[in-house]
Backbone as numpy.savetxt, mean C-alpha at the origin, in Angstrom:
# Nx Ny Nz CAx CAy CAz Cx Cy Cz
16.57 21.79 16.06 16.20 20.59 15.29 16.35 20.89 13.80
17.04 20.01 13.07 17.26 20.22 11.64 15.98 19.99 10.85
16.01 20.40 9.58 14.84 20.22 8.72 14.51 18.74 8.57
15.54 17.91 8.46 15.33 16.46 8.34 14.71 15.90 9.61
15.24 16.30 10.78 14.73 15.78 12.05 13.29 16.22 12.30
12.92 17.38 11.78 11.58 17.92 12.05 10.53 17.44 11.05
10.95 16.69 10.00 10.01 16.29 8.95 8.83 15.50 9.52
9.10 14.39 10.17 8.04 13.57 10.73 7.22 14.27 11.79
7.89 14.91 12.79 7.12 15.63 13.80 6.23 16.72 13.23
6.66 17.39 12.16 5.81 18.41 11.54 4.55 17.78 10.94
4.72 16.60 10.32 3.55 15.90 9.78 2.60 15.50 10.91
3.17 14.99 12.01 2.32 14.62 13.15 1.55 15.82 13.68
2.24 16.96 13.78 1.58 18.17 14.28 0.44 18.59 13.37
0.64 18.49 12.05 -0.42 18.84 11.10 -1.59 17.88 11.23
-1.28 16.59 11.40 -2.36 15.59 11.55 -3.16 15.86 12.82
-2.46 16.09 13.92 -3.16 16.31 15.20 -3.94 17.61 15.16
-3.40 18.63 14.48 -4.13 19.91 14.38 -5.45 19.72 13.65
-5.48 18.78 12.71 -6.71 18.50 11.95 -7.61 17.47 12.65
-7.14 16.94 13.78 -7.95 15.98 14.54 -8.11 14.64 13.86
-7.09 14.19 13.13 -7.14 12.93 12.41 -6.26 11.92 13.12
-6.79 10.73 13.41 -6.02 9.71 14.12 -5.24 8.85 13.14
-4.20 8.18 13.65 -3.44 7.25 12.81 -4.31 6.10 12.34
-5.26 5.69 13.19 -6.15 4.59 12.81 -7.04 4.99 11.63
-7.45 6.25 11.60 -8.25 6.74 10.47 -7.42 6.70 9.19
-6.17 7.14 9.26 -5.30 7.11 8.08 -5.07 5.67 7.65
-4.86 4.77 8.60 -4.65 3.36 8.27 -5.87 2.78 7.57
-7.06 3.16 8.03 -8.30 2.67 7.42 -8.46 3.20 6.00
-8.11 4.46 5.79 -8.25 5.09 4.48 -7.23 4.55 3.48
-5.99 4.38 3.94 -4.90 4.00 3.03 -4.68 2.50 2.94
-5.25 1.73 3.89 -5.01 0.29 3.98 -3.54 -0.02 4.27
-2.87 0.89 4.95 -1.49 0.70 5.40 -1.50 0.81 6.91
-0.76 -0.08 7.58 -0.83 -0.16 9.03 -0.45 1.11 9.76
-1.11 1.34 10.89 -0.86 2.55 11.69 0.57 2.60 12.20
1.21 1.43 12.41 2.57 1.44 12.92 3.56 2.00 11.91
3.28 1.81 10.59 4.14 2.42 9.58 3.97 3.93 9.56
2.74 4.41 9.75 2.53 5.85 9.80 3.15 6.44 11.06
3.11 5.69 12.15 3.78 6.13 13.37 5.29 6.25 13.13
5.84 5.30 12.36 7.26 5.36 12.01 7.58 6.59 11.17
6.70 6.91 10.21 6.89 8.11 9.39 6.98 9.35 10.26
6.09 9.46 11.23 6.06 10.65 12.09 7.25 10.72 13.04
7.98 9.58 13.18 9.19 9.58 14.00 10.45 9.51 13.14
10.28 9.63 11.80 11.40 9.51 10.87 12.07 8.14 10.97
11.29 7.12 11.31 11.81 5.75 11.41 11.29 4.95 10.22
12.17 4.71 9.23 11.77 4.01 8.02 12.38 2.60 7.94
12.72 2.04 9.10 13.39 0.73 9.13 12.52 -0.39 8.57
11.20 -0.22 8.59 10.31 -1.27 8.10 9.61 -0.87 6.80
10.05 0.23 6.21 9.43 0.73 4.99 10.07 0.14 3.76
9.29 0.00 2.66 9.91 -0.28 1.35 10.62 0.98 0.88
11.37 0.88 -0.20 12.12 2.04 -0.67 11.62 2.52 -2.02
12.20 3.62 -2.50 11.94 4.12 -3.84 10.50 4.52 -4.08
9.96 4.05 -5.21 8.62 4.42 -5.64 7.58 4.07 -4.59
7.74 2.93 -3.93 6.73 2.48 -2.98 6.72 3.36 -1.74
7.90 3.78 -1.28 7.95 4.71 -0.14 7.29 6.02 -0.51
7.56 6.52 -1.71 6.95 7.79 -2.14 5.43 7.66 -2.25
4.96 6.50 -2.73 3.51 6.29 -2.83 2.86 6.31 -1.46
3.52 5.72 -0.44 2.99 5.73 0.91 2.91 7.16 1.43
3.99 7.93 1.25 4.01 9.31 1.73 2.92 10.14 1.04
2.74 9.90 -0.25 1.70 10.62 -1.00 0.31 10.31 -0.41
0.06 9.04 -0.10 -1.24 8.67 0.48 -1.44 9.33 1.84
-0.38 9.37 2.65 -0.47 10.00 3.97 -0.81 11.49 3.82
-0.09 12.16 2.92 -0.32 13.59 2.74 -1.75 13.87 2.31
-2.27 13.06 1.41 -3.65 13.26 0.96 -4.64 12.99 2.09
-4.32 11.99 2.93 -5.24 11.64 4.02 -5.38 12.76 5.03
-4.33 13.61 5.18 -4.44 14.71 6.13 -4.55 16.05 5.41
-4.90 16.00 4.11 -5.23 17.20 3.33 -4.04 18.16 3.17
-2.83 17.60 2.99 -1.67 18.41 2.65 -1.41 18.32 1.15
-0.59 19.22 0.61 -0.20 19.16 -0.79 0.73 17.96 -0.97
0.24 16.91 -1.62 1.00 15.66 -1.71 2.30 15.83 -2.48
2.29 16.65 -3.54 3.51 16.84 -4.33 4.60 17.51 -3.48
4.23 18.51 -2.71 5.21 19.20 -1.87 5.78 18.28 -0.81
4.91 17.48 -0.18 5.37 16.58 0.88 6.30 15.51 0.31
5.92 14.93 -0.85 6.75 13.90 -1.47 8.10 14.48 -1.90
8.10 15.66 -2.47 9.35 16.28 -2.90 10.28 16.54 -1.71
9.71 17.00 -0.61 10.52 17.23 0.58 11.05 15.91 1.13
10.21 14.89 1.13 10.62 13.56 1.59 11.80 13.04 0.76
11.69 13.18 -0.57 12.77 12.72 -1.46 14.06 13.50 -1.21
13.93 14.78 -0.92 15.11 15.62 -0.71 15.81 15.29 0.60
15.04 14.91 1.62 15.60 14.73 2.95 16.02 13.30 3.27
15.37 12.32 2.61 15.61 10.93 2.98 16.00 10.09 1.76
17.12 9.37 1.82 17.57 8.54 0.69 16.56 7.47 0.30
15.75 7.00 1.27 14.79 5.93 0.98 13.79 6.35 -0.09
13.56 7.67 -0.23 12.61 8.14 -1.23 13.27 8.68 -2.48
14.60 8.58 -2.56 15.35 9.16 -3.67 14.87 8.60 -5.00
14.60 9.52 -5.95 14.15 9.08 -7.27 15.28 8.55 -8.14
16.52 8.76 -7.73 17.66 8.29 -8.52 17.99 6.86 -8.12
17.17 5.92 -8.58 17.27 4.54 -8.11 17.55 3.57 -9.26
18.26 4.01 -10.27 18.48 3.14 -11.43 19.21 1.85 -11.06
20.23 1.96 -10.18 20.99 0.76 -9.83 20.11 -0.25 -9.11
19.27 0.25 -8.19 18.39 -0.65 -7.45 17.38 -1.31 -8.38
16.79 -0.53 -9.28 15.80 -1.09 -10.20 16.44 -2.12 -11.12
17.65 -1.84 -11.62 18.34 -2.79 -12.48 18.63 -4.08 -11.73
19.07 -3.97 -10.47 19.38 -5.17 -9.68 18.12 -6.00 -9.43
16.99 -5.33 -9.13 15.75 -6.06 -8.90 15.26 -6.74 -10.17
15.44 -6.06 -11.30 15.05 -6.65 -12.57 15.84 -7.91 -12.86
17.14 -7.90 -12.54 17.96 -9.07 -12.76 17.53 -10.22 -11.87
17.12 -9.90 -10.63 16.70 -10.95 -9.70 15.48 -11.71 -10.20
14.55 -11.01 -10.87 13.34 -11.67 -11.34 13.42 -12.03 -12.82
14.62 -11.87 -13.41 14.82 -12.26 -14.80 14.10 -11.39 -15.80
13.95 -10.11 -15.48 13.23 -9.20 -16.36 14.22 -8.34 -17.14
14.07 -8.30 -18.46 14.95 -7.49 -19.30 14.45 -6.05 -19.26
15.14 -5.21 -18.49 14.66 -3.85 -18.24 15.44 -2.84 -19.04
14.72 -1.97 -19.74 15.34 -0.83 -20.41 15.00 0.39 -19.58
15.95 0.85 -18.78 15.69 1.90 -17.79 16.39 3.18 -18.18
15.68 4.31 -18.03 16.28 5.62 -18.27 16.03 6.50 -17.07
17.02 7.27 -16.68 16.84 8.19 -15.57 15.76 9.21 -15.90
14.93 9.64 -14.93 13.94 10.68 -15.18 14.60 11.93 -15.73
14.01 12.46 -16.81 14.53 13.66 -17.41 15.58 13.41 -18.47
15.95 12.12 -18.69 16.96 11.83 -19.70 16.41 12.13 -21.09
17.30 12.43 -22.04 16.87 12.72 -23.41 16.43 11.43 -24.07
15.24 11.36 -24.67 14.78 10.12 -25.30 15.62 9.79 -26.51
15.64 8.47 -26.90 16.41 8.07 -28.06 15.94 8.81 -29.30
16.83 8.88 -30.32 16.51 9.56 -31.57 15.28 8.93 -32.20
14.36 9.78 -32.61 13.15 9.29 -33.25 12.00 9.11 -32.29
12.28 9.07 -30.98 11.23 8.91 -29.98 11.10 10.23 -29.22
10.06 10.99 -29.52 9.87 12.32 -28.92 8.91 12.30 -27.75
8.51 11.13 -27.30 7.57 11.08 -26.18 8.32 11.37 -24.90
7.78 12.27 -24.11 8.41 12.63 -22.84 8.17 11.52 -21.83
9.15 11.28 -20.94 8.94 10.28 -19.88 7.77 10.68 -19.00
7.09 9.67 -18.46 5.99 9.96 -17.55 6.52 10.58 -16.27
5.82 11.57 -15.74 6.25 12.18 -14.48 6.31 11.13 -13.37
7.31 11.23 -12.47 7.39 10.28 -11.37 6.13 10.24 -10.52
5.45 11.38 -10.36 4.24 11.39 -9.55 3.17 10.49 -10.14
3.08 10.47 -11.48 2.07 9.63 -12.11 2.41 8.16 -11.91
3.71 7.82 -12.00 4.13 6.45 -11.73 3.76 6.05 -10.31
4.02 6.95 -9.36 3.69 6.66 -7.96 2.21 6.36 -7.79
1.36 7.16 -8.40 -0.09 6.97 -8.25 -0.53 5.65 -8.85
0.00 5.30 -10.03 -0.40 4.05 -10.67 0.05 2.85 -9.86
1.29 2.91 -9.34 1.78 1.79 -8.54 1.01 1.68 -7.23
0.67 2.81 -6.63 -0.11 2.78 -5.39 -1.48 2.15 -5.65
-2.08 2.49 -6.79 -3.38 1.90 -7.13 -3.27 0.40 -7.33
-2.20 -0.04 -8.02 -2.02 -1.46 -8.25 -1.77 -2.20 -6.94
-1.03 -1.57 -6.02 -0.81 -2.18 -4.71 -2.11 -2.34 -3.94
-2.96 -1.32 -4.00 -4.25 -1.41 -3.31 -5.10 -2.52 -3.91
-5.08 -2.68 -5.24 -5.85 -3.73 -5.88 -5.35 -5.11 -5.46
-4.02 -5.26 -5.36 -3.46 -6.54 -4.93 -3.90 -6.88 -3.51
-3.78 -5.91 -2.59 -4.14 -6.18 -1.20 -5.64 -6.44 -1.05
-6.46 -5.70 -1.80 -7.91 -5.93 -1.71 -8.29 -7.28 -2.29
-7.62 -7.69 -3.36 -7.89 -9.00 -3.95 -7.53 -10.12 -2.97
-6.40 -9.96 -2.27 -6.00 -10.95 -1.28 -7.02 -11.03 -0.15
-7.48 -9.86 0.32 -8.47 -9.83 1.41 -9.78 -10.48 0.97
-10.21 -10.20 -0.25 -11.45 -10.78 -0.77 -11.33 -12.29 -0.88
-10.17 -12.78 -1.35 -9.96 -14.23 -1.49 -10.02 -14.92 -0.12
-9.41 -14.29 0.89 -9.43 -14.87 2.24 -10.85 -14.90 2.81
-11.59 -13.80 2.65 -12.96 -13.77 3.15 -13.85 -14.77 2.41
-13.66 -14.90 1.10 -14.45 -15.86 0.32 -14.17 -17.28 0.78
-12.89 -17.58 1.03 -12.53 -18.92 1.50 -13.19 -19.21 2.84
-13.22 -18.21 3.73 -13.85 -18.40 5.05 -15.35 -18.64 4.92
-16.05 -17.81 4.15 -17.51 -17.94 4.04 -17.90 -19.25 3.34
-17.16 -19.61 2.29 -17.49 -20.85 1.58 -17.21 -22.07 2.44
-16.14 -22.02 3.23 -15.85 -23.14 4.13 -16.93 -23.30 5.18
-17.35 -22.16 5.75 -18.44 -22.21 6.74 -19.73 -22.74 6.12
-20.04 -22.27 4.92 -21.26 -22.72 4.24 -21.21 -24.20 3.95
-20.05 -24.69 3.54 -19.91 -26.13 3.25 -20.13 -26.95 4.52
-19.50 -26.49 5.63 -19.65 -27.23 6.89 -21.10 -27.27 7.36
-21.79 -26.12 7.29 -23.19 -26.06 7.73 -24.08 -26.89 6.82
-23.83 -26.85 5.52 -24.67 -27.61 4.58 -24.53 -29.11 4.79
-23.30 -29.56 5.09 -23.10 -30.99 5.35 -23.70 -31.40 6.69
-23.56 -30.53 7.69 -24.03 -30.86 9.03 -25.56 -30.89 9.10
-26.20 -29.92 8.42 -27.65 -29.79 8.52 -28.38 -30.28 7.28
-27.61 -30.83 6.31 -28.20 -31.38 5.09 -29.04 -30.31 4.36
-28.42 -29.12 4.18 -29.08 -28.01 3.50 -28.35 -27.73 2.20
-29.09 -27.25 1.20 -28.47 -26.89 -0.08 -27.32 -25.90 0.14
-26.15 -26.23 -0.43 -24.95 -25.42 -0.21 -25.14 -23.97 -0.61
-25.65 -23.72 -1.83 -25.75 -22.34 -2.32 -26.79 -21.53 -1.57
-27.81 -22.20 -1.07 -28.83 -21.49 -0.30 -28.24 -20.98 1.02
-27.48 -21.85 1.69 -26.91 -21.44 2.97 -25.72 -20.51 2.78
-25.04 -20.59 1.62 -23.87 -19.75 1.38 -24.23 -18.27 1.41
-25.39 -17.92 0.83 -25.81 -16.53 0.84 -26.07 -16.03 2.24
-26.72 -16.86 3.05 -27.03 -16.47 4.43 -25.74 -16.33 5.24
-24.84 -17.30 5.08 -23.57 -17.26 5.81 -22.77 -16.01 5.45
-22.76 -15.66 4.16 -21.98 -14.49 3.71 -22.49 -13.22 4.36
-23.83 -13.02 4.36 -24.40 -11.83 4.98 -24.09 -11.79 6.48
-24.28 -12.93 7.16 -24.01 -13.00 8.60 -22.54 -12.76 8.90
-21.68 -13.32 8.05 -20.22 -13.21 8.24 -19.79 -11.74 8.25
-20.17 -11.00 7.22 -19.75 -9.61 7.12 -20.42 -8.74 8.19
-21.68 -9.05 8.51 -22.39 -8.26 9.52 -21.76 -8.44 10.89
-21.56 -9.71 11.29 -21.01 -10.00 12.61 -19.58 -9.49 12.74
-18.77 -9.71 11.71 -17.38 -9.29 11.79 -17.23 -7.76 11.79
-18.08 -7.07 11.05 -18.03 -5.61 11.05 -18.38 -5.07 12.42
-19.38 -5.67 13.06 -19.76 -5.24 14.41 -18.67 -5.59 15.42
-18.09 -6.79 15.28 -17.15 -7.29 16.28 -15.77 -6.63 16.18
-15.23 -6.52 14.95 -13.85 -6.03 14.81 -13.73 -4.81 13.90
-14.87 -4.33 13.37 -14.85 -3.12 12.58 -14.46 -3.29 11.13
-14.14 -4.51 10.73 -13.76 -4.78 9.34 -13.86 -6.28 9.12
-13.47 -6.77 7.94 -13.53 -8.20 7.68 -12.20 -8.85 8.08
-12.22 -10.14 8.45 -10.97 -10.83 8.80 -9.95 -10.80 7.67
-10.41 -10.85 6.43 -9.47 -10.82 5.31 -8.66 -9.53 5.29
-9.33 -8.39 5.46 -8.65 -7.10 5.50 -7.72 -7.03 6.71
-8.17 -7.60 7.83 -7.36 -7.60 9.04 -6.06 -8.35 8.82
-6.16 -9.53 8.18 -4.97 -10.35 7.93 -4.02 -9.66 6.96
-4.57 -9.10 5.87 -3.73 -8.42 4.88 -3.04 -7.21 5.49
-3.73 -6.46 6.32 -3.11 -5.31 6.98 -1.99 -5.76 7.92
-2.21 -6.90 8.61 -1.16 -7.42 9.50 0.08 -7.82 8.70
-0.15 -8.45 7.54 0.98 -8.82 6.67 1.69 -7.58 6.14
0.92 -6.57 5.78 1.53 -5.34 5.28 2.38 -4.66 6.35
1.93 -4.75 7.62 2.71 -4.14 8.71 4.05 -4.84 8.86
3.99 -6.19 8.85 5.19 -6.97 9.17 6.09 -7.18 7.96
5.49 -7.28 6.78 6.26 -7.55 5.56 5.87 -6.55 4.48
6.19 -5.28 4.63 5.76 -4.27 3.65 6.31 -4.51 2.26
7.47 -5.18 2.16 8.05 -5.41 0.83 7.34 -6.53 0.09
6.53 -7.35 0.79 5.84 -8.46 0.14 4.89 -7.99 -0.94
4.21 -6.89 -0.73 3.20 -6.43 -1.67 3.81 -5.83 -2.93
4.86 -5.00 -2.84 5.51 -4.56 -4.07 6.06 -5.70 -4.90
6.65 -6.73 -4.22 7.21 -7.87 -4.96 6.11 -8.63 -5.67
5.01 -8.90 -4.96 3.90 -9.62 -5.58 3.32 -8.85 -6.74
3.16 -7.51 -6.56 2.60 -6.68 -7.61 3.50 -6.64 -8.84
4.84 -6.53 -8.61 5.76 -6.43 -9.72 5.76 -7.73 -10.53
5.73 -8.87 -9.86 5.73 -10.15 -10.58 4.45 -10.35 -11.36
3.34 -9.87 -10.79 2.06 -10.05 -11.47 1.98 -9.25 -12.74
2.77 -8.15 -12.84 2.69 -7.27 -14.00 3.96 -7.29 -14.85
4.88 -8.25 -14.55 6.12 -8.31 -15.30 5.86 -8.69 -16.75
């Protein structure tokens, strides 16, 4: 088995040796277990590319207590989807959203008069991963808020009770019952399902929000 073919299986072996389940990693990273299963089989057909793929791999490595820099570097070396040399792709995406992008390859010499070194790719990965998590958590919170407020409105109209008084009770009951029943809130469940099926949706939403 080549080094490339053994990449995912080696990660799975390390995870299993530590007794960590894919569901645990999914819960920690807020990325679906099926994407992590794909990583362990070297199947990236449903993965985003570039920075976002590297951010996912970094999160996985940290979740199973591996050296994240080493794992990401190996991933970039073995798989084109994680290649840091993505200037053409970034330029094309910038044109699609009408963004005037001044892009420089990592390690390029800065323009005359500007002595600031480019930010390390690892730092970019971490910041983008954090922004992605904030976007997904905000979406989950909005969905849960819509559910609780709708329920509170219906109960207040039906029983002629003050809306804000019943809203607090409904909110507590909502999170308590749902945590017991499904282990998380419906909002997080829905966002995770969207992330599984449409992983590129979150990078696109995040990029537009910060353009």
